VEXPASE-545869 format. One line per 5 residues: for each residue z, x, y of C-alpha. Coordinates in steps of 0.2 Angstrom, whole numbers, m for minus. Last residue first. Layout:
// residues N
Z:X:Y | ...
//
This chain:
// residues 425
m16:67:175 | m4:80:173 | 9:68:167 | m4:67:153 | m6:83:149
14:85:150 | 17:72:138 | 4:79:128 | 12:99:129 | 31:90:123
24:80:108 | 15:99:105 | 32:107:107 | 42:97:99 | 31:95:83
31:113:81 | 50:114:81 | 53:101:70 | 39:107:58 | 46:126:60
63:119:54 | 55:113:38 | 48:128:35 | 65:136:39 | 71:125:26
62:129:13 | 48:121:4 | 49:110:m14 | 39:102:m26 | 26:116:m25
7:116:m31 | 2:130:m41 | m17:135:m37 | m32:134:m50 | m31:117:m54
m27:109:m72 | m9:112:m76 | m5:110:m59 | m11:93:m58 | 0:88:m77
16:94:m69 | 12:84:m50 | 7:69:m60 | 24:70:m71 | 36:74:m55
30:59:m47 | 32:47:m65 | 49:54:m65 | 52:50:m47 | 46:32:m50
55:28:m65 | 73:34:m62 | 72:24:m46 | 65:7:m54 | 81:9:m68
91:7:m52 | 81:m8:m46 | 85:m15:m64 | 102:m11:m64 | 105:m20:m49
99:m38:m55 | 110:m36:m70 | 119:m19:m72 | 119:m12:m91 | 107:m26:m99
97:m27:m83 | 95:m8:m83 | 90:m7:m102 | 77:m22:m98 | 70:m11:m84
68:4:m93 | 61:m4:m109 | 51:m12:m99 | 44:4:m90 | 41:14:m105
24:12:m108 | 20:9:m91 | 27:29:m89 | 15:33:m100 | 0:22:m95
4:29:m78 | 2:47:m84 | m13:45:m92 | m22:34:m78 | m16:48:m65
m24:61:m75 | m41:51:m76 | m42:51:m55 | m48:69:m59 | m63:67:m49
m58:84:m37 | m55:75:m20 | m43:60:m30 | m34:74:m39 | m29:82:m24
m22:68:m14 | m16:60:m31 | m3:75:m31 | 9:62:m20 | 27:72:m23
37:66:m6 | 37:48:m10 | 46:50:m26 | 61:50:m11 | 55:32:m7
65:27:m20 | 81:29:m13 | 76:14:1 | 74:4:m13 | 93:8:m20
100:4:m3 | 88:m13:m1 | 96:m18:m17 | 114:m14:m11 | 109:m24:4
102:m40:m4 | 118:m47:m9 | 122:m54:7 | 106:m66:8 | 112:m77:18
111:m65:33 | 92:m62:30 | 87:m52:42 | 100:m47:53 | 114:m44:40
100:m35:31 | 97:m22:47 | 118:m22:48 | 120:m15:32 | 106:m3:27
108:5:43 | 117:22:36 | 107:19:20 | 89:17:31 | 92:34:42
97:43:26 | 81:40:20 | 72:43:37 | 80:58:38 | 73:66:19
56:57:23 | 51:65:39 | 54:83:37 | 52:82:19 | 35:75:22
30:86:34 | 34:101:23 | 24:93:9 | 9:91:22 | 9:108:26
10:114:8 | m3:103:3 | m14:110:18 | m10:129:12 | m13:125:m8
m32:116:m4 | m36:130:8 | m30:143:m4 | m40:132:m17 | m57:134:m7
m70:129:m20 | m82:122:m7 | m80:103:m16 | m61:107:m17 | m60:109:1
m72:94:6 | m63:83:m6 | m43:89:1 | m52:86:17 | m55:67:15
m40:63:7 | m29:74:21 | m32:61:35 | m30:46:25 | m16:51:15
m5:57:30 | m6:40:38 | 0:33:22 | 14:46:22 | 19:41:40
17:23:40 | 30:22:24 | 44:35:30 | 51:22:44 | 41:9:37
55:m4:33 | 52:m11:17 | 61:m26:11 | 66:m24:m8 | 81:m32:m2
73:m48:5 | 64:m46:m13 | 80:m47:m23 | 88:m61:m11 | 74:m71:m15
72:m67:m32 | 90:m73:m35 | 83:m92:m27 | 65:m91:m37 | 72:m88:m54
81:m75:m64 | 71:m70:m77 | 53:m72:m73 | 56:m70:m53 | 66:m53:m58
53:m46:m68 | 39:m49:m56 | 50:m39:m44 | 53:m26:m58 | 34:m25:m58
30:m20:m43 | 30:m1:m42 | 25:2:m62 | 9:m14:m58 | 6:m1:m41
4:14:m51 | m5:4:m65 | m18:m3:m52 | m22:12:m43 | m24:24:m59
m36:8:m66 | m43:6:m47 | m47:27:m48 | m55:27:m64 | m65:11:m61
m69:17:m44 | m77:34:m51 | m87:23:m62 | m93:10:m52 | m99:24:m37
m107:33:m53 | m114:15:m56 | m121:13:m41 | m128:28:m36 | m144:22:m27
m146:3:m19 | m150:9:m3 | m161:23:6 | m158:31:19 | m143:22:27
m140:7:40 | m128:m4:39 | m113:6:51 | m124:5:63 | m109:10:73
m108:m4:89 | m118:m18:80 | m114:m17:61 | m99:m10:61 | m91:m20:78
m99:m36:68 | m90:m32:53 | m74:m31:61 | m76:m45:71 | m80:m57:57
m67:m50:48 | m53:m52:63 | m58:m71:62 | m56:m73:44 | m38:m67:47
m34:m79:58 | m40:m93:47 | m29:m86:32 | m13:m83:42 | m13:m101:49
m15:m107:30 | m3:m97:25 | 9:m104:38 | 2:m122:35 | 8:m119:16
25:m112:20 | 29:m128:29 | 42:m129:44 | 29:m137:54 | 30:m131:72
40:m118:72 | 33:m110:55 | 16:m111:65 | 22:m102:80 | 30:m90:69
14:m87:56 | 3:m87:74 | 13:m71:81 | 13:m62:67 | m6:m65:63
m10:m62:80 | 1:m45:79 | m7:m39:61 | m25:m41:68 | m23:m32:83
m12:m17:74 | m26:m17:61 | m42:m18:71 | m34:m5:84 | m30:7:72
m47:6:61 | m55:10:78 | m43:24:83 | m49:31:67 | m66:31:67
m66:46:56 | m79:40:45 | m69:40:28 | m55:29:43 | m71:16:48
m77:13:29 | m61:11:25 | m55:1:36 | m69:m12:34 | m67:m12:14
m47:m16:17 | m50:m30:30 | m67:m37:17 | m54:m39:5 | m40:m44:16
m51:m59:18 | m54:m62:1 | m36:m63:m3 | m34:m76:11 | m46:m87:4
m41:m85:m14 | m23:m86:m10 | m27:m102:3 | m36:m111:m11 | m22:m107:m23
m8:m114:m14 | 3:m127:m25 | m5:m121:m42 | m4:m102:m42 | 12:m105:m27
21:m111:m41 | 28:m97:m48 | 41:m95:m61 | 31:m81:m69 | 27:m92:m86
26:m109:m77 | 15:m104:m63 | 5:m91:m74 | 1:m104:m87 | m3:m118:m74
m15:m105:m64 | m22:m101:m80 | m40:m107:m77 | m39:m105:m58 | m35:m88:m61
m48:m84:m73 | m61:m90:m61 | m50:m80:m47 | m53:m63:m57 | m72:m67:m60
m78:m71:m42 | m66:m57:m36 | m75:m43:m46 | m92:m49:m39 | m87:m49:m23
m78:m32:m24 | m93:m26:m33 | m105:m34:m17 | m95:m25:m4 | m92:m8:m11
m111:m7:m13 | m114:m11:5 | m102:2:10 | m109:16:0 | m127:8:7
m119:10:24 | m113:29:22 | m131:35:17 | m131:48:30 | m112:52:28
m116:59:10 | m103:69:4 | m88:62:17 | m96:48:12 | m92:48:m6
m74:52:m7 | m66:41:4 | m77:27:1 | m70:27:m16 | m55:18:m10
m66:2:m7 | m70:1:m24 | m53:6:m30 | m50:m6:m46 | m51:m23:m32
m46:m30:m46 | m29:m21:m50 | m24:m17:m33 | m29:m34:m25 | m20:m45:m36
m3:m34:m37 | m3:m33:m18 | m8:m52:m16 | 5:m58:m31 | 18:m51:m21
14:m55:m7 | 13:m75:m11 | 29:m73:m19 | 37:m68:m3 | 32:m82:5
37:m95:m11 | 52:m86:m10 | 55:m94:8 | 50:m108:3 | 60:m110:m11
74:m105:1 | 70:m119:14 | 60:m113:28 | 65:m110:47 | 79:m96:45
71:m85:30 | 57:m87:43 | 61:m81:57 | 69:m64:51 | 56:m65:38
40:m61:53 | 49:m45:61 | 44:m33:49 | 27:m38:51 | 28:m32:69
33:m16:65 | 22:m15:51 | 8:m14:64 | 18:m4:75 | 20:10:62
//
């Protein structure tokens, strides 16, 4: 929450200091970053959540495998992007492929190391250390971004500064893992690489398809509407992490638990944990969406005063968070059935171009975001439906109001006890 909160403030300054094309390039930079990272990191870093809890004595070997595999993949991918940079810039209306290719390469490589390190730390239950690195890095990057923007009013200088700060964070994180945790030690090295590759490829393909589905509407707008309208649409797609930070935290903590329960065929435990997670998601997500809808106009007016059209996009994009209630991927990853995610996403991706084009035809730019809402909800429902057909327990889609109230009551009591304990010290 702290990290996202700091990142959220940065566009407030940039939209007032940069030209519209430069601000559009800033938003496109991160759109490209998350898209490429998800597609071509192919789940290598996230495979650590599966392998390390099962064999912690060789955690260092799995970590080194993931770094080597990621570097090999990125080298091939960026070689291809370099040769196609002019075509990509023209076809997608994204000149950053030509203008800022060095910064994109350097920044994304640094982020790859950060992601792998974060996965390693959290899979070894070093959650506090991972949180510190995340928050401190984002704090410094945010401060440097704003300062450089004030000083230079140039988005290229902003990208360079972000890259330098992120690489400093990489060096410190790797040093901490190597020296404080002896994180590169293992009983043996360079084993099980193809098993890790197979798991990563299937997981990565599912993740890539999922992110493509969640991001392709922005690429669609960039292609058909150009940079200026993309800037408005992208502003409306700004994520206010009232819901996201909790959902991501739940995923990180529960992935290892689902994997261990599945390993021991503890399906009653899987069902119980799923219900606990689902109850908490209902308790956080529904009020969070309502709050975002109520605050949509003042938030967008405050952050992007020149982009009035962003308000309606933001409202629908907030409703998309409803799909986050159902995340059967947590269970499927624990039983090594990432192929199910691939199949469901392939079907959804096949429908996506037609749905987005239909939305654009009926409602223009705003029709696209409504089509995206429908696609995301149907995809999540489809994924859970298939999961329930192949696992011994049926995962519920809903919980009772009484369960949600109990979640609130328990959370209040635990929070009060925590405060009392702090005061007592």
